[in-house]
Structures are given as structure tokens and as C-alpha cells.
C-alpha positions, 0 to 999 in steps of 0.5 A: 207472179202475174201472168203475161195475159193478152186480149184474144185476137184473131191472129191467135186462132191457130196457136190456141186452137190445139189447146182447146180441141185437145183439152176442152173436154167438149165444152162450148166455153174452151172454144176459141170462136166463143171467146173471140165473138163474146170477148165484149162480154167475157173480157177473154185474155189469154196467156201460154206458159209451159204448155198450159193455156190460161183465161182470164176473164176480165169482163167477169172479174170484180173487186177483190176476185178474179175469174179464170177458166181452168187452165187448158193442158195435159191432165195426165201430169198432175204435176204440171196441173198443179203448177198451172193452178198455182200459176192462176193462184200466183197471178190473182195474188198479184193483183190483190184478189182471190181466184175464181174458176168457172165453167169447170168440167167434172174432171177438172172439178175432181182434179182440183179437189184432189190436188188442192184439198180444201183450197177451193169451194166448189159448187155445181152450176145447173144452169151452166150444164151443156146439152151433148147429143150424138149425132144421129139422134138430131139427125135422124131423130130416132125411136118413139120418143122422137116421134112427135118430132118427126111428124112436125118436120113432116108436117112442115114439109108438107105445108111448105112443099115447093116453098122452102129451102135449106142451104149451106152457108158458103158465099158471103152474100148469104151472111149480107141476108143474114144481117138484116134478119138478124136486126129484126129479130132482136128489135122483135124482142126488145123490151121482152127479155133483158136488153143488156143480155140480148144486146151483147148476144147480138153484138157477138152474132156480128163479130161472127158474121164479120169473121164468118169464115176466117173463124172457121164456122159452118152454117145453114140458112132456110128461106121460105118463098124466096125470103130468109125464115132462119139461120144457124151456124157453130163450129168444131170443138174437137175432131169429134164434137161440134158446138150448135152456137146460134139458131134464130128463126122466125116463129110465124112458120111453125116449127121453124127451129126444128128444121134448123136443128136437124138440118144444122147437123146433117149439113155441117156436122159430118165426121163429128159424133157429138153435138153440143148445144150448149147451156140452157142458163136456167131459163124455163123454156129454154131447158124444156126444149133441150131436154125434149131431144133426150140428151145422151149427156149432160156435161156437168159444170162447176164454180170453184172459188178460192177459200183461202185469202191471198 
């Protein structure tokens, strides 16, 4: 039987948030904001049935394979989880396709292999592993291994003393400052990165800015000499975990990204024990930067492809 999927819309937010926050496992992929803002890339469609949230990633489904997120619901009832997985398989088969789960957490991958042995080929996806840090690690940068970052931030504060300010985003007028900065940031990278991915990210940012407060986003802007030099924003994934979604800075100001990294956590992440800085997508420089902050936890992610043909 096919599941009745509907495209993600802003009106669904309050109904879907409990599933993401209770059962999302701290993953940035299990986020209403991500599904809504990235809907052009992922094409997320959702369905709630029998206390489980199902997500079909229509933008990733190809040919004879349909791509889903692992169903979000109470994992304490293995019978209920089994029924939810079978619902996904039935939906894929009704479309003449096999099923594939993407960005599966380690807990869900283990559950899948235990409940349905031999039905899925499970593979770790290192490029999709998510970097989690304690709030204090990013806000305070404690210890000897963070000494160089503390030094760089002190140098920034000395060099730009009296010339820079960091403010929390509280007014739509601040979003109007960000839009032309983002256009400049994107244009500076056209033809230097894969244009398709750059365009998709830019569109997701524009959606986020257009619905910033309705989505429950929070963020900061950094000005130097009165001009915008960077911005960052994110949203809670749960009561204990905050997702840093976007950071964009003008690298002509040395260490601008270190300031954005630290001050977003300081100003917007009160109450969050954990900060998720998302994946590195296999980009060497991005991986090096994320590892340099010494993640307290690397949230492993997996794909699970159905082995038995429908």
C-alpha cells in the first residue's frame, strides 16, 4: 500500500517538530528547517501514519529506486519499527521500485539489520558523518589544543578593536543586510565551485531568510567598520542539540569564520548541551576545519539499500 505523501510546507511545522525533536537522534538531516529550506534539492515529501513520520526524498529518487529517510517514531517498540519499515517497502514496491534509506544513524542501522537480516545492504557514509561538539568546547575553546584558536580570536579582537560588532538577529532589517552580502559571497565563488550545488545552497539560504522567524531560526551578523562582514544562523534539533546550518564570511578579514563559529554558539545556543556542525561532504578543507575543533562525537551515518528486488 502506498503512503500518502505531501510536499513539506510551513503549515506542517508544529505537527512535525515533535517527531524530529524526540526521535531525530541529533542528526541535522532530521530537521524541519532542513527539509523545508532544502526542498528544491531533496524534494522532501512527508506522511504521518500510526505515530511515525515518513519522508520520501523525491529529489534523490531515480529510476527503479526510491529514497527515504528512516521512519521517525518511538524505537522502544520493535514491532512498530518493523511495521514502519515494511510500510516503506510496500510504498516503494507499489511504485515498482526498491527502497533505499539515506543518512541513517548508527542506532537505526543496527536496528534495521537486527529486525530484517539480509534485507538491506548497509554501508557507512563517512562523508555524511556529522560533527558534534559540547557547547563549552566551541564557546570557550578550552585546553591546550584550542590555544591557537584563542590566540587568533584575540588577534582579531585587537586588530579590529572599536571597529567590529557582533549582533544577534532580532529584526527583519538585519536580514535585508544579509541578502546582498549573500549575493556577493555567491558571485565571488561562481566558477570556482560546482555551480549547481552553489545555486541550490543559495536558494535554500534565500528560503531561510524569507521565513527566518517563522522557522524558529536564530543567528548573528558581524559588522566591521559598519559594513557586513559575515553572518551565521541555525536552529534547535532538540532540547539539547543545536544545528549550525549556515556560516558565510568575508575572508579578507582574517579569522572571520572563527568569530562566527564562537559567537553564534555564545549568543544563540543557551540551553543546548551539544552543537551539530553538520557534515563535511568529503571536502578536504572542510573536513580539516571541522576536525581542528576536536569533535566530541562523530555521528556516523549509513545508507541502507534493499537487497531483495520488489
